[in-house]
ZADO-1210 file (C-alpha; in nm, 4 decimals, padded with zeros to 6 digits):
<atoms>
<atom x="-00.0718" y="-02.0178" z="-01.2455" code="MET" pos="1"/>
<atom x="00.3034" y="-01.9692" z="-01.2357" code="LYS" pos="2"/>
<atom x="00.5119" y="-01.7302" z="-01.4212" code="PRO" pos="3"/>
<atom x="00.6848" y="-01.8363" z="-01.7492" code="ASP" pos="4"/>
<atom x="01.0587" y="-01.8783" z="-01.6345" code="SER" pos="5"/>
<atom x="01.1645" y="-01.6934" z="-01.9534" code="HIS" pos="6"/>
<atom x="00.9528" y="-01.3861" z="-01.8990" code="SER" pos="7"/>
<atom x="00.9236" y="-01.3392" z="-01.5260" code="ASN" pos="8"/>
<atom x="01.1229" y="-01.0237" z="-01.4568" code="LYS" pos="9"/>
<atom x="00.9469" y="-00.7996" z="-01.2072" code="VAL" pos="10"/>
<atom x="01.0446" y="-00.4356" z="-01.1332" code="LEU" pos="11"/>
<atom x="00.9233" y="-00.3151" z="-00.7814" code="ILE" pos="12"/>
<atom x="00.9600" y="00.0632" z="-00.7346" code="THR" pos="13"/>
<atom x="01.0461" y="00.1546" z="-00.3779" code="GLY" pos="14"/>
<atom x="01.1646" y="-00.2032" z="-00.3173" code="ILE" pos="15"/>
<atom x="01.3328" y="-00.1145" z="00.0103" code="ASN" pos="16"/>
<atom x="01.0225" y="00.0275" z="00.1705" code="GLY" pos="17"/>
<atom x="00.7980" y="-00.1573" z="00.4115" code="PHE" pos="18"/>
<atom x="00.5781" y="-00.3136" z="00.1388" code="THR" pos="19"/>
<atom x="00.8556" y="-00.3658" z="-00.1115" code="GLY" pos="20"/>
<atom x="01.0734" y="-00.5699" z="00.1217" code="ILE" pos="21"/>
<atom x="00.7856" y="-00.8188" z="00.1794" code="TYR" pos="22"/>
<atom x="00.6929" y="-00.8173" z="-00.1870" code="LEU" pos="23"/>
<atom x="01.0430" y="-00.8882" z="-00.3140" code="GLU" pos="24"/>
<atom x="01.0826" y="-01.1872" z="-00.0714" code="LYS" pos="25"/>
<atom x="00.7363" y="-01.3260" z="-00.1596" code="PHE" pos="26"/>
<atom x="00.7847" y="-01.2960" z="-00.5468" code="LEU" pos="27"/>
<atom x="01.1421" y="-01.4518" z="-00.5270" code="VAL" pos="28"/>
<atom x="00.9847" y="-01.7374" z="-00.3541" code="GLN" pos="29"/>
<atom x="00.7321" y="-01.7710" z="-00.6300" code="LYS" pos="30"/>
<atom x="01.0081" y="-01.7868" z="-00.8953" code="GLY" pos="31"/>
<atom x="01.0098" y="-01.4422" z="-01.0140" code="PHE" pos="32"/>
<atom x="01.3364" y="-01.2498" z="-01.1135" code="ASP" pos="33"/>
<atom x="01.2914" y="-00.9413" z="-00.8925" code="VAL" pos="34"/>
<atom x="01.4514" y="-00.6018" z="-00.9572" code="TYR" pos="35"/>
<atom x="01.3739" y="-00.2742" z="-00.7687" code="GLY" pos="36"/>
<atom x="01.4371" y="00.0983" z="-00.7445" code="THR" pos="37"/>
<atom x="01.5689" y="00.2620" z="-00.4413" code="VAL" pos="38"/>
<atom x="01.6109" y="00.6423" z="-00.3706" code="ILE" pos="39"/>
<atom x="01.9361" y="00.5905" z="-00.1718" code="ASP" pos="40"/>
<atom x="02.2439" y="00.3908" z="-00.2509" code="THR" pos="41"/>
<atom x="02.1649" y="00.0324" z="-00.3382" code="PRO" pos="42"/>
<atom x="02.2724" y="-00.2457" z="-00.1131" code="LYS" pos="43"/>
<atom x="02.1608" y="-00.5274" z="-00.3327" code="GLU" pos="44"/>
<atom x="02.2886" y="-00.6254" z="-00.6792" code="ALA" pos="45"/>
<atom x="01.9370" y="-00.5984" z="-00.8336" code="LYS" pos="46"/>
<atom x="01.8442" y="-00.2764" z="-00.6726" code="HIS" pos="47"/>
<atom x="01.8930" y="00.0304" z="-00.8791" code="ILE" pos="48"/>
<atom x="01.9197" y="00.3854" z="-00.7512" code="GLN" pos="49"/>
<atom x="01.6381" y="00.6027" z="-00.9162" code="CYS" pos="50"/>
<atom x="01.4497" y="00.9097" z="-00.8415" code="ASP" pos="51"/>
<atom x="01.1218" y="00.8565" z="-01.0189" code="ILE" pos="52"/>
<atom x="01.0686" y="01.2347" z="-01.0454" code="THR" pos="53"/>
<atom x="01.3530" y="01.2389" z="-01.2927" code="GLU" pos="54"/>
<atom x="01.2447" y="01.1098" z="-01.6142" code="LYS" pos="55"/>
<atom x="01.5946" y="01.0382" z="-01.7490" code="ASP" pos="56"/>
<atom x="01.6819" y="00.8218" z="-01.4423" code="GLN" pos="57"/>
<atom x="01.3427" y="00.6145" z="-01.4967" code="VAL" pos="58"/>
<atom x="01.4525" y="00.5810" z="-01.8690" code="ASP" pos="59"/>
<atom x="01.7914" y="00.4280" z="-01.7559" code="THR" pos="60"/>
<atom x="01.6117" y="00.1865" z="-01.5312" code="VAL" pos="61"/>
<atom x="01.3601" y="00.0748" z="-01.7862" code="MET" pos="62"/>
<atom x="01.6220" y="00.0279" z="-02.0489" code="HIS" pos="63"/>
<atom x="01.8381" y="-00.1761" z="-01.8285" code="ALA" pos="64"/>
<atom x="01.5743" y="-00.4160" z="-01.6658" code="VAL" pos="65"/>
<atom x="01.3122" y="-00.4235" z="-01.9488" code="LYS" pos="66"/>
<atom x="01.0559" y="-00.5678" z="-01.6950" code="PRO" pos="67"/>
<atom x="00.7862" y="-00.8193" z="-01.7739" code="ASP" pos="68"/>
<atom x="00.5778" y="-00.6939" z="-01.4762" code="TYR" pos="69"/>
<atom x="00.5844" y="-00.3747" z="-01.2810" code="ILE" pos="70"/>
<atom x="00.4542" y="-00.3081" z="-00.9317" code="ILE" pos="71"/>
<atom x="00.4782" y="00.0619" z="-00.8611" code="HIS" pos="72"/>
<atom x="00.4648" y="00.1314" z="-00.4850" code="ILE" pos="73"/>
<atom x="00.7201" y="00.4092" z="-00.4529" code="ALA" pos="74"/>
<atom x="00.5467" y="00.7062" z="-00.3032" code="ALA" pos="75"/>
<atom x="00.5288" y="00.9619" z="-00.0246" code="ILE" pos="76"/>
<atom x="00.2959" y="00.7454" z="00.1882" code="SER" pos="77"/>
<atom x="00.2591" y="00.9277" z="00.5080" code="PHE" pos="78"/>
<atom x="-00.0604" y="01.1341" z="00.4989" code="VAL" pos="79"/>
<atom x="00.0616" y="01.3974" z="00.7326" code="ALA" pos="80"/>
<atom x="00.3638" y="01.4790" z="00.5043" code="GLU" pos="81"/>
<atom x="00.3504" y="01.8596" z="00.4912" code="ASN" pos="82"/>
<atom x="00.5471" y="01.9183" z="00.1720" code="ASN" pos="83"/>
<atom x="00.2631" y="01.9388" z="-00.0792" code="ALA" pos="84"/>
<atom x="00.4779" y="01.9930" z="-00.4035" code="SER" pos="85"/>
<atom x="00.6837" y="01.6858" z="-00.3072" code="LEU" pos="86"/>
<atom x="00.3654" y="01.4685" z="-00.2587" code="ILE" pos="87"/>
<atom x="00.2333" y="01.5612" z="-00.6022" code="TYR" pos="88"/>
<atom x="00.5869" y="01.5396" z="-00.7653" code="ASN" pos="89"/>
<atom x="00.6403" y="01.1827" z="-00.6456" code="VAL" pos="90"/>
<atom x="00.2993" y="01.0266" z="-00.6471" code="ASN" pos="91"/>
<atom x="00.1526" y="01.1766" z="-00.9605" code="THR" pos="92"/>
<atom x="00.4538" y="01.3066" z="-01.1868" code="ILE" pos="93"/>
<atom x="00.6732" y="01.0001" z="-01.0691" code="GLY" pos="94"/>
<atom x="00.3949" y="00.7668" z="-01.2024" code="THR" pos="95"/>
<atom x="00.3620" y="00.9583" z="-01.5269" code="GLU" pos="96"/>
<atom x="00.7358" y="00.9275" z="-01.5801" code="ASN" pos="97"/>
<atom x="00.7172" y="00.5482" z="-01.5305" code="ILE" pos="98"/>
<atom x="00.4259" y="00.5088" z="-01.7946" code="LEU" pos="99"/>
<atom x="00.5637" y="00.7447" z="-02.0398" code="GLN" pos="100"/>
<atom x="00.9202" y="00.5851" z="-02.0058" code="SER" pos="101"/>
<atom x="00.7706" y="00.2484" z="-02.1011" code="LEU" pos="102"/>
<atom x="00.5999" y="00.3977" z="-02.3970" code="LEU" pos="103"/>
<atom x="00.9077" y="00.5915" z="-02.5146" code="ASP" pos="104"/>
<atom x="01.1304" y="00.2842" z="-02.4743" code="ASN" pos="105"/>
<atom x="00.8862" y="00.0495" z="-02.6455" code="GLY" pos="106"/>
<atom x="00.8533" y="-00.1742" z="-02.3459" code="ILE" pos="107"/>
<atom x="00.5077" y="-00.3384" z="-02.2913" code="HIS" pos="108"/>
<atom x="00.4954" y="-00.5320" z="-01.9642" code="PRO" pos="109"/>
<atom x="00.2291" y="-00.8128" z="-01.9201" code="LYS" pos="110"/>
<atom x="00.0859" y="-00.6304" z="-01.6189" code="LYS" pos="111"/>
<atom x="00.1420" y="-00.3011" z="-01.4486" code="ILE" pos="112"/>
<atom x="00.0019" y="-00.2582" z="-01.0920" code="ILE" pos="113"/>
<atom x="00.0027" y="00.0926" z="-00.9479" code="LEU" pos="114"/>
<atom x="-00.0546" y="00.1374" z="-00.5770" code="ALA" pos="115"/>
<atom x="-00.3185" y="00.4067" z="-00.5130" code="GLY" pos="116"/>
<atom x="-00.4922" y="00.4684" z="-00.1861" code="SER" pos="117"/>
<atom x="-00.8260" y="00.4208" z="-00.0195" code="ALA" pos="118"/>
<atom x="-00.7931" y="00.7776" z="00.1052" code="THR" pos="119"/>
<atom x="-00.9276" y="00.8949" z="-00.2291" code="VAL" pos="120"/>
<atom x="-01.2731" y="00.8073" z="-00.1023" code="TYR" pos="121"/>
<atom x="-01.2714" y="01.0740" z="00.1664" code="GLY" pos="122"/>
<atom x="-01.5832" y="01.0949" z="00.3709" code="ASN" pos="123"/>
<atom x="-01.8487" y="00.9218" z="00.1849" code="GLN" pos="124"/>
<atom x="-02.0859" y="00.8869" z="00.4888" code="GLY" pos="125"/>
<atom x="-02.0878" y="00.5124" z="00.4316" code="LYS" pos="126"/>
<atom x="-01.9329" y="00.2256" z="00.6309" code="GLU" pos="127"/>
<atom x="-01.8419" y="-00.0012" z="00.3379" code="MET" pos="128"/>
<atom x="-01.6708" y="00.1701" z="00.0457" code="LEU" pos="129"/>
<atom x="-01.6864" y="00.0299" z="-00.3003" code="ASP" pos="130"/>
<atom x="-01.5173" y="00.1288" z="-00.6361" code="GLU" pos="131"/>
<atom x="-01.8488" y="00.2829" z="-00.7764" code="SER" pos="132"/>
<atom x="-01.8452" y="00.5690" z="-00.5308" code="MET" pos="133"/>
<atom x="-01.7244" y="00.9090" z="-00.6516" code="CYS" pos="134"/>
<atom x="-01.3955" y="00.9917" z="-00.4713" code="PRO" pos="135"/>
<atom x="-01.3792" y="01.2925" z="-00.2387" code="ARG" pos="136"/>
<atom x="-01.0212" y="01.3356" z="-00.1329" code="PRO" pos="137"/>
<atom x="-00.9705" y="01.5525" z="00.1811" code="LEU" pos="138"/>
<atom x="-00.5885" y="01.6105" z="00.1787" code="ASN" pos="139"/>
<atom x="-00.2892" y="01.6525" z="-00.0549" code="HIS" pos="140"/>
<atom x="-00.1849" y="01.2855" z="-00.0227" code="TYR" pos="141"/>
<atom x="-00.5272" y="01.1667" z="-00.1292" code="ALA" pos="142"/>
<atom x="-00.5523" y="01.4238" z="-00.4102" code="CYS" pos="143"/>
<atom x="-00.2131" y="01.3155" z="-00.5461" code="SER" pos="144"/>
<atom x="-00.3302" y="00.9557" z="-00.5658" code="LYS" pos="145"/>
<atom x="-00.6561" y="01.0505" z="-00.7340" code="LEU" pos="146"/>
<atom x="-00.4590" y="01.2592" z="-00.9722" code="SER" pos="147"/>
<atom x="-00.2496" y="00.9541" z="-01.0434" code="MET" pos="148"/>
<atom x="-00.5496" y="00.7486" z="-01.1090" code="GLU" pos="149"/>
<atom x="-00.6905" y="00.9974" z="-01.3690" code="HIS" pos="150"/>
<atom x="-00.3425" y="01.0333" z="-01.5367" code="MET" pos="151"/>
<atom x="-00.2724" y="00.6571" z="-01.5335" code="ALA" pos="152"/>
<atom x="-00.6145" y="00.5936" z="-01.6986" code="SER" pos="153"/>
<atom x="-00.5031" y="00.7718" z="-02.0192" code="ASN" pos="154"/>
<atom x="-00.2734" y="00.4652" z="-02.0736" code="TYR" pos="155"/>
<atom x="-00.5418" y="00.2058" z="-02.0241" code="PHE" pos="156"/>
<atom x="-00.5550" y="00.1565" z="-02.3881" code="ASN" pos="157"/>
<atom x="-00.1880" y="00.1013" z="-02.4256" code="ILE" pos="158"/>
<atom x="-00.0900" y="-00.1020" z="-02.1134" code="PHE" pos="159"/>
<atom x="-00.2485" y="-00.3692" z="-01.9066" code="ASP" pos="160"/>
<atom x="-00.2942" y="-00.1586" z="-01.5930" code="ILE" pos="161"/>
<atom x="-00.4553" y="-00.2334" z="-01.2489" code="ILE" pos="162"/>
<atom x="-00.4722" y="00.0557" z="-00.9908" code="ILE" pos="163"/>
<atom x="-00.5179" y="-00.0668" z="-00.6244" code="THR" pos="164"/>
<atom x="-00.6766" y="00.1261" z="-00.3372" code="ARG" pos="165"/>
<atom x="-00.5189" y="-00.0217" z="-00.0329" code="PRO" pos="166"/>
<atom x="-00.6809" y="00.0105" z="00.2935" code="PHE" pos="167"/>
<atom x="-00.4810" y="00.0124" z="00.6175" code="ASN" pos="168"/>
<atom x="-00.2254" y="-00.2583" z="00.6554" code="TYR" pos="169"/>
<atom x="00.0623" y="-00.3307" z="00.8948" code="THR" pos="170"/>
<atom x="00.3240" y="-00.5818" z="01.0062" code="GLY" pos="171"/>
<atom x="00.6732" y="-00.6170" z="01.1436" code="ILE" pos="172"/>
<atom x="00.9020" y="-00.3418" z="01.0155" code="GLY" pos="173"/>
<atom x="00.6294" y="-00.0727" z="00.9441" code="GLN" pos="174"/>
<atom x="00.7483" y="00.2802" z="01.0686" code="GLU" pos="175"/>
<atom x="00.6401" y="00.3738" z="01.4182" code="GLU" pos="176"/>
<atom x="00.4569" y="00.6941" z="01.3100" code="HIS" pos="177"/>
<atom x="00.1782" y="00.4693" z="01.1881" code="PHE" pos="178"/>
<atom x="-00.1010" y="00.3830" z="01.4212" code="LEU" pos="179"/>
<atom x="-00.0558" y="00.0117" z="01.4947" code="ILE" pos="180"/>
<atom x="00.3350" y="00.0112" z="01.5237" code="PRO" pos="181"/>
<atom x="00.2900" y="00.3079" z="01.7518" code="LYS" pos="182"/>
<atom x="00.0492" y="00.1169" z="01.9786" code="ILE" pos="183"/>
<atom x="00.2704" y="-00.1905" z="01.9758" code="VAL" pos="184"/>
<atom x="00.5800" y="00.0140" z="02.0533" code="LYS" pos="185"/>
<atom x="00.4117" y="00.1595" z="02.3683" code="TYR" pos="186"/>
<atom x="00.3334" y="-00.1910" z="02.4917" code="PHE" pos="187"/>
<atom x="00.6788" y="-00.3265" z="02.4140" code="LYS" pos="188"/>
<atom x="00.8334" y="-00.0348" z="02.6099" code="GLU" pos="189"/>
<atom x="00.5792" y="-00.0965" z="02.9054" code="LYS" pos="190"/>
<atom x="00.4544" y="00.2517" z="02.8920" code="LYS" pos="191"/>
<atom x="00.1707" y="00.3284" z="03.1380" code="LYS" pos="192"/>
<atom x="-00.0211" y="00.5741" z="02.9189" code="LYS" pos="193"/>
<atom x="-00.0785" y="00.6310" z="02.5548" code="ILE" pos="194"/>
<atom x="-00.2225" y="00.9297" z="02.3672" code="GLU" pos="195"/>
<atom x="-00.4685" y="00.8583" z="02.0852" code="LEU" pos="196"/>
<atom x="-00.7421" y="01.0243" z="01.8814" code="GLY" pos="197"/>
<atom x="-01.0867" y="00.9069" z="01.8464" code="ASN" pos="198"/>
<atom x="-01.0784" y="00.5662" z="02.0145" code="ILE" pos="199"/>
<atom x="-01.4303" y="00.4709" z="01.9254" code="HIS" pos="200"/>
<atom x="-01.3737" y="00.3829" z="01.5571" code="ILE" pos="201"/>
<atom x="-01.3313" y="00.0694" z="01.3539" code="ALA" pos="202"/>
<atom x="-01.0917" y="00.0474" z="01.0516" code="ARG" pos="203"/>
<atom x="-00.9299" y="-00.2170" z="00.8419" code="GLU" pos="204"/>
<atom x="-00.5968" y="-00.3270" z="00.9824" code="PHE" pos="205"/>
<atom x="-00.4731" y="-00.5985" z="00.7333" code="ASN" pos="206"/>
<atom x="-00.1628" y="-00.8055" z="00.7570" code="ASP" pos="207"/>
<atom x="00.1295" y="-00.7161" z="00.5076" code="ILE" pos="208"/>
<atom x="00.1306" y="-01.0893" z="00.4120" code="HIS" pos="209"/>
<atom x="-00.2380" y="-01.0502" z="00.2785" code="TYR" pos="210"/>
<atom x="-00.1360" y="-00.7520" z="00.0855" code="VAL" pos="211"/>
<atom x="00.1642" y="-00.9261" z="-00.0771" code="THR" pos="212"/>
<atom x="-00.0549" y="-01.2219" z="-00.1854" code="GLU" pos="213"/>
<atom x="-00.3070" y="-00.9877" z="-00.3305" code="VAL" pos="214"/>
<atom x="-00.0437" y="-00.8119" z="-00.5331" code="TYR" pos="215"/>
<atom x="00.0847" y="-01.1590" z="-00.6561" code="TYR" pos="216"/>
<atom x="-00.2503" y="-01.2804" z="-00.7635" code="LYS" pos="217"/>
<atom x="-00.3345" y="-00.9354" z="-00.9431" code="LEU" pos="218"/>
<atom x="-00.0010" y="-00.9749" z="-01.1384" code="LEU" pos="219"/>
<atom x="-00.1395" y="-01.3024" z="-01.2779" code="LEU" pos="220"/>
<atom x="-00.5067" y="-01.2357" z="-01.3202" code="CYS" pos="221"/>
<atom x="-00.6667" y="-01.1538" z="-01.6543" code="ASN" pos="222"/>
<atom x="-00.8063" y="-00.8132" z="-01.5394" code="ALA" pos="223"/>
<atom x="-00.6758" y="-00.4900" z="-01.6938" code="LYS" pos="224"/>
<atom x="-00.7884" y="-00.1214" z="-01.6955" code="SER" pos="225"/>
<atom x="-00.9192" y="-00.1762" z="-01.3531" code="ALA" pos="226"/>
<atom x="-00.9350" y="00.0194" z="-01.0240" code="ILE" pos="227"/>
<atom x="-00.9883" y="-00.2180" z="-00.7274" code="VAL" pos="228"/>
<atom x="-00.9925" y="-00.1941" z="-00.3407" code="ASN" pos="229"/>
<atom x="-00.7043" y="-00.3857" z="-00.1760" code="LEU" pos="230"/>
<atom x="-00.9251" y="-00.4587" z="00.1217" code="SER" pos="231"/>
<atom x="-01.0571" y="-00.7361" z="00.3371" code="SER" pos="232"/>
<atom x="-01.3989" y="-00.5882" z="00.4198" code="GLY" pos="233"/>
<atom x="-01.3031" y="-00.6498" z="00.7870" code="ARG" pos="234"/>
<atom x="-01.3166" y="-00.3525" z="01.0208" code="PRO" pos="235"/>
<atom x="-01.1457" y="-00.3922" z="01.3541" code="ILE" pos="236"/>
<atom x="-01.2377" y="-00.1688" z="01.6507" code="LYS" pos="237"/>
<atom x="-00.9489" y="00.0359" z="01.7739" code="LEU" pos="238"/>
<atom x="-01.0514" y="-00.0454" z="02.1393" code="LEU" pos="239"/>
<atom x="-01.0305" y="-00.4194" z="02.0475" code="ASP" pos="240"/>
<atom x="-00.6800" y="-00.3514" z="01.9309" code="VAL" pos="241"/>
<atom x="-00.5918" y="-00.2014" z="02.2622" code="ILE" pos="242"/>
<atom x="-00.7638" y="-00.4893" z="02.4538" code="GLN" pos="243"/>
<atom x="-00.5720" y="-00.7439" z="02.2407" code="THR" pos="244"/>
<atom x="-00.2440" y="-00.5822" z="02.3100" code="MET" pos="245"/>
<atom x="-00.3294" y="-00.5703" z="02.6800" code="GLN" pos="246"/>
<atom x="-00.4008" y="-00.9449" z="02.6676" code="ASP" pos="247"/>
<atom x="-00.0643" y="-01.0118" z="02.4934" code="ILE" pos="248"/>
<atom x="00.1533" y="-00.7771" z="02.7007" code="ALA" pos="249"/>
<atom x="-00.0120" y="-00.8771" z="03.0324" code="GLY" pos="250"/>
<atom x="-00.1058" y="-00.5291" z="03.1541" code="TYR" pos="251"/>
<atom x="-00.3518" y="-00.2501" z="03.1100" code="GLU" pos="252"/>
<atom x="-00.2584" y="00.0873" z="02.9700" code="ILE" pos="253"/>
<atom x="-00.4219" y="00.4242" z="03.0362" code="GLU" pos="254"/>
<atom x="-00.5705" y="00.5873" z="02.7170" code="ILE" pos="255"/>
<atom x="-00.5643" y="00.9519" z="02.6911" code="LYS" pos="256"/>
<atom x="-00.7633" y="01.1070" z="02.4069" code="VAL" pos="257"/>
<atom x="-00.5656" y="01.3961" z="02.2588" code="ASN" pos="258"/>
<atom x="-00.8045" y="01.6426" z="02.0889" code="PRO" pos="259"/>
<atom x="-00.5243" y="01.7362" z="01.8435" code="ALA" pos="260"/>
<atom x="-00.5448" y="01.3648" z="01.7070" code="PHE" pos="261"/>
<atom x="-00.9282" y="01.3779" z="01.6633" code="VAL" pos="262"/>
<atom x="-01.0570" y="01.4356" z="01.3256" code="ARG" pos="263"/>
<atom x="-01.3791" y="01.6245" z="01.2730" code="ALA" pos="264"/>
<atom x="-01.6819" y="01.4131" z="01.1324" code="ASN" pos="265"/>
<atom x="-01.4948" y="01.1008" z="01.1506" code="GLU" pos="266"/>
<atom x="-01.6814" y="00.7827" z="01.0507" code="ILE" pos="267"/>
<atom x="-01.7153" y="00.5349" z="01.3312" code="LYS" pos="268"/>
<atom x="-01.6596" y="00.2254" z="01.1094" code="SER" pos="269"/>
<atom x="-01.4872" y="00.2156" z="00.7749" code="LEU" pos="270"/>
<atom x="-01.3921" y="-00.0756" z="00.5435" code="ALA" pos="271"/>
<atom x="-01.3503" y="-00.1561" z="00.1827" code="GLY" pos="272"/>
<atom x="-01.5779" y="-00.3872" z="-00.0196" code="SER" pos="273"/>
<atom x="-01.3640" y="-00.6866" z="-00.1484" code="ASN" pos="274"/>
<atom x="-01.6447" y="-00.7935" z="-00.3830" code="LYS" pos="275"/>
<atom x="-01.4620" y="-00.6807" z="-00.6940" code="LEU" pos="276"/>
<atom x="-01.1165" y="-00.7925" z="-00.5749" code="LEU" pos="277"/>
<atom x="-01.2270" y="-01.1477" z="-00.5116" code="PHE" pos="278"/>
<atom x="-01.4053" y="-01.1573" z="-00.8319" code="GLU" pos="279"/>
<atom x="-01.0684" y="-01.0898" z="-00.9964" code="LEU" pos="280"/>
<atom x="-00.8417" y="-01.3015" z="-00.8040" code="ILE" pos="281"/>
<atom x="-01.0499" y="-01.5440" z="-00.5872" code="GLY" pos="282"/>
<atom x="-01.1071" y="-01.5368" z="-00.2237" code="ARG" pos="283"/>
<atom x="-00.8189" y="-01.4886" z="00.0180" code="ILE" pos="284"/>
<atom x="-00.8610" y="-01.5472" z="00.3883" code="GLN" pos="285"/>
<atom x="-00.7091" y="-01.2520" z="00.5910" code="PRO" pos="286"/>
<atom x="-00.4794" y="-01.3649" z="00.8796" code="LYS" pos="287"/>
<atom x="-00.6256" y="-01.3326" z="01.2383" code="ASP" pos="288"/>
<atom x="-00.5331" y="-00.9764" z="01.3587" code="PHE" pos="289"/>
<atom x="-00.4381" y="-01.1231" z="01.7043" code="TYR" pos="290"/>
<atom x="-00.1486" y="-01.3169" z="01.5320" code="ILE" pos="291"/>
<atom x="-00.0337" y="-00.9973" z="01.3431" code="THR" pos="292"/>
<atom x="-00.0245" y="-00.8120" z="01.6653" code="LEU" pos="293"/>
<atom x="00.1502" y="-01.0953" z="01.8586" code="LYS" pos="294"/>
<atom x="00.4086" y="-01.1272" z="01.5927" code="GLU" pos="295"/>
<atom x="00.4865" y="-00.7448" z="01.6018" code="MET" pos="296"/>
<atom x="00.4987" y="-00.7465" z="01.9795" code="TYR" pos="297"/>
<atom x="00.7451" y="-01.0379" z="01.9917" code="GLU" pos="298"/>
<atom x="00.9671" y="-00.9158" z="01.7040" code="ALA" pos="299"/>
</atoms>
């Protein structure tokens, strides 16, 4: 299915972030007319400066773009961010501003996708997480995303909304305070030692291209009023990531476990069920993670 050339205007919030950059390129290639919001001075013609915590600024964007589709990914996305009020103001109130602005301006997009987070699940004591589980958020970031879900559900009877719960993903250009870019950076710089937390864990580490394809297919699917994992169901052992990087870089690195990085009661293996996701959009084959790591190392 391809978008109607006369009604294919997409607004991506946070378009100059890691995910937004890839999404914009992918959707342009698919024939969409892509606009986006940025928090700083715009560098592209179709990028518009907007602080989503300011409703009047959101109104200005909506009135100017009148989007047919929205992918809302602007957020405080680093779990360790210590400014709690900023986290809630951006992640929860910012989303409310977007939905209320659409309502106030009489704009009804064909589909609105809101990026939540798999962190809302918290510690379930299970290795495979699915959407039927009761969320148990453990930090302000996760709480802000769950709050966003509850708030947005009040608009389910007004707009066609899908809320995603993305699991870990990575790729070229992701900030280096995230785990995989940090590991790749150490190998690129030929460091002899790396400090990590619990190394005996397995997590999803999906490729950014998998994520962009999922968002694209969710835009065009018939689902609405849904909350769905953005996952592959494929946990990868952290020790296997290190081993793969050693194979790519051609040397062995010393791993030092820093107790400060170790989380209490951490689950050994954790992944998201992709059953509902694939029911909505069809099956997508994740990229081999070796290729992802090699691309990041050689970038």
